[in-house]
C-alpha positions as CSV (number, residue, x, y, z in Angstrom):
1,M,-38.2,-22.6,70.4
2,R,-37.7,-19.7,72.6
3,K,-38.1,-16.2,71.7
4,L,-35.0,-14.0,71.0
5,T,-34.2,-11.1,73.3
6,K,-33.6,-7.8,71.6
7,L,-29.8,-8.1,72.2
8,E,-29.8,-11.2,70.3
9,K,-32.0,-9.7,67.6
10,F,-29.9,-6.8,67.4
11,G,-26.8,-9.3,67.2
12,L,-28.5,-11.3,64.4
13,I,-29.1,-8.3,62.3
14,A,-25.6,-7.1,62.8
15,A,-24.1,-10.1,62.0
16,I,-26.4,-10.2,58.5
17,V,-25.3,-6.6,57.9
18,V,-21.7,-7.3,58.5
19,C,-21.7,-10.5,56.2
20,G,-23.5,-8.5,53.4
21,T,-21.3,-5.9,53.9
22,Y,-18.1,-8.3,53.3
23,F,-19.7,-10.1,50.7
24,Y,-20.3,-6.7,48.7
25,M,-16.9,-5.5,49.5
26,G,-15.1,-8.8,48.4
27,R,-17.2,-9.6,45.4
28,V,-18.3,-6.2,44.0
29,Y,-16.4,-3.2,45.3
30,D,-12.9,-4.6,45.5
31,P,-13.0,-5.7,41.7
32,E,-14.3,-2.5,40.6
33,A,-11.7,-0.6,42.6
34,K,-8.7,-2.5,41.3
35,S,-10.3,-1.7,37.8
36,L,-10.4,1.7,38.7
37,A,-6.9,1.9,39.9
38,K,-5.5,0.3,36.7
39,T,-7.5,2.9,34.5
40,V,-6.2,5.7,36.6
41,S,-2.6,4.4,36.2
42,R,-2.9,3.8,32.5
43,L,-4.4,7.4,32.1
44,N,-1.6,8.8,34.0
45,A,1.1,6.9,32.0
46,A,-0.6,8.4,28.9
47,I,-0.8,12.1,30.1
48,K,3.0,11.5,31.1
49,K,3.6,10.5,27.5
50,Y,1.8,13.3,26.1
51,N,3.5,15.8,28.3
52,E,6.9,14.4,27.3
53,M,6.3,14.8,23.6
54,D,7.9,17.5,22.0
55,E,6.1,20.3,19.8
56,A,5.4,19.8,16.3
57,P,8.3,21.3,14.2
58,P,7.9,24.6,12.7
59,I,6.3,24.6,9.2
60,K,8.5,27.1,7.4
61,P,11.5,24.9,7.0
62,V,9.3,22.0,6.0
63,Q,7.6,24.2,3.3
64,K,11.2,25.2,2.3
65,K,12.3,21.6,2.0
66,I,9.1,20.9,-0.2
67,Q,10.0,23.9,-2.6
68,L,13.5,22.5,-3.0
69,R,12.2,18.9,-3.8
70,Q,9.7,20.3,-6.1
71,Q,12.4,22.2,-8.0
72,D,14.6,19.0,-8.1
73,L,11.6,16.9,-9.6
74,E,11.2,19.7,-12.3
75,D,15.1,19.6,-13.0
76,I,14.8,15.6,-13.4
77,T,11.9,15.9,-15.6
78,I,13.6,18.1,-17.9
79,R,16.7,16.0,-17.8
80,L,14.4,13.0,-18.6
81,K,12.9,14.4,-21.4
82,E,16.3,15.6,-23.0
83,T,17.7,12.2,-22.5
84,G,15.1,10.4,-24.6
85,G,12.3,10.2,-22.1
86,R,8.9,11.0,-22.5
87,T,7.4,14.1,-23.9
88,G,3.7,13.0,-23.9
89,D,3.1,13.6,-28.0
90,P,0.9,11.2,-29.8
91,A,3.4,10.9,-32.7
92,E,5.9,9.8,-29.9
93,I,4.0,6.9,-28.8
94,T,3.3,6.1,-32.4
95,R,7.4,6.1,-33.1
96,I,7.8,3.9,-30.0
97,L,4.9,1.5,-31.1
98,A,6.6,1.1,-34.6
99,R,9.9,0.4,-32.8
100,I,8.5,-2.2,-30.7
101,T,6.7,-3.9,-33.5
102,G,10.0,-4.1,-35.4
103,L,11.5,-5.4,-32.4
104,A,9.0,-8.1,-32.2
105,R,9.3,-8.9,-35.9
106,K,13.2,-8.9,-35.6
107,N,13.0,-11.4,-32.7
108,R,10.6,-13.8,-34.8
109,L,7.5,-13.0,-32.7
110,T,4.1,-12.5,-34.5
111,L,2.1,-9.6,-33.0
112,I,-1.5,-10.8,-33.2
113,K,-3.2,-7.9,-31.8
114,M,-2.5,-4.7,-29.9
115,T,-5.4,-2.7,-28.7
116,P,-5.2,0.7,-26.8
117,E,-6.5,0.8,-23.3
118,G,-6.4,4.3,-22.4
119,E,-3.8,6.0,-19.9
120,E,-2.6,5.6,-16.5
121,K,-1.3,8.5,-14.5
122,G,2.4,7.8,-13.2
123,I,4.7,9.7,-11.1
124,L,6.7,11.7,-13.9
125,F,4.3,11.3,-16.8
126,T,1.2,9.8,-18.1
127,W,1.8,6.1,-19.5
128,A,-0.1,5.1,-22.6
129,V,-1.6,1.5,-22.0
130,F,-1.8,-1.2,-24.7
131,K,-2.9,-4.8,-24.3
132,A,-0.9,-6.8,-26.5
133,E,-0.9,-10.7,-27.7
134,L,2.2,-12.2,-29.3
135,L,2.9,-15.6,-30.8
136,G,6.4,-17.1,-30.9
137,G,9.1,-19.0,-29.1
138,Y,10.1,-18.5,-25.5
139,H,13.7,-17.7,-26.2
140,D,12.5,-15.2,-28.8
141,F,10.4,-13.8,-26.2
142,R,13.4,-13.3,-23.9
143,M,15.3,-11.4,-26.6
144,F,12.3,-9.3,-27.3
145,V,12.3,-8.3,-23.6
146,R,16.1,-7.7,-23.6
147,D,15.6,-5.4,-26.6
148,L,13.0,-3.5,-25.1
149,R,15.0,-2.9,-22.0
150,Q,17.7,-1.2,-24.3
151,L,15.2,1.3,-25.7
152,P,16.0,4.9,-24.5
153,Q,12.3,5.6,-24.1
154,P,10.9,4.4,-20.7
155,V,8.6,1.1,-21.5
156,R,7.1,-1.3,-18.9
157,L,5.5,-4.7,-19.3
158,R,2.5,-5.8,-16.7
159,E,0.3,-8.7,-16.4
160,L,2.4,-11.1,-18.4
161,N,0.6,-14.5,-19.1
162,I,2.4,-17.2,-21.2
163,T,0.7,-20.1,-22.6
164,S,1.7,-23.1,-24.5
165,V,0.3,-23.6,-28.2
166,G,0.7,-27.4,-29.1
167,N,3.7,-29.4,-29.2
168,A,5.6,-27.2,-31.6
169,G,7.4,-25.2,-28.9
170,K,5.2,-22.3,-29.7
171,I,3.8,-19.8,-26.8
172,T,1.1,-17.0,-26.7
173,I,2.3,-14.1,-24.7
174,N,-0.5,-11.9,-23.4
175,L,0.7,-8.5,-21.5
176,I,-0.1,-5.1,-20.7
177,L,2.5,-2.6,-22.3
178,L,3.0,0.6,-20.8
179,I,4.4,3.1,-23.0
C-alpha cells in the first residue's frame, strides 16, 4: 500500500466528518427538531385557547342567586312540614313506626324484627334508619309497599332482599327502612 498524500488525508477526514454530520442530522437532530416543532405548535394552540377564554363571571350575581335559592329551599322545607312532611320529633317517628306496623298487620305480614340503625343525613331532613325483617306472601308485600307509598310522611325502602321459605309460598323480606 502506498502512503496517502496530505490532500487525500484531508479529503478522507472531510468525508468522515460529512458522513458523521449527515448521520447525526438525519438520525438525531431531525427527530428532535420535529418533536420540538410539535410541542411549540401545541403550546401555541393552548395559549390561543387561553387567550380566547372569557373572564370569570362576576361573583355578586352568583351570590344573589345562591341567596334566592336558599330562600326557596327554606320555603319548600316549611311547606313540606306543613303538608305532613317530617318535623324530626322522636314522637313522630314512633307514630310512623306504629302506622307501618299496622299496615304490615293489615296486609297479613308478620314483622319478625325491626332494629334501629341510627340516622342518615338527607337533603331536606335527617332520616331515621331501621332494619326490618318481614314474613308473608309476595302479593301481601306488594300491597304493603303500595300502602307505604300512600303515607303522607316520606318513607323509603332500601336494600330489599326477598328469599323463599319452603313450598308454602311464604317469603322472608329483609330491608332497610328510612323514616
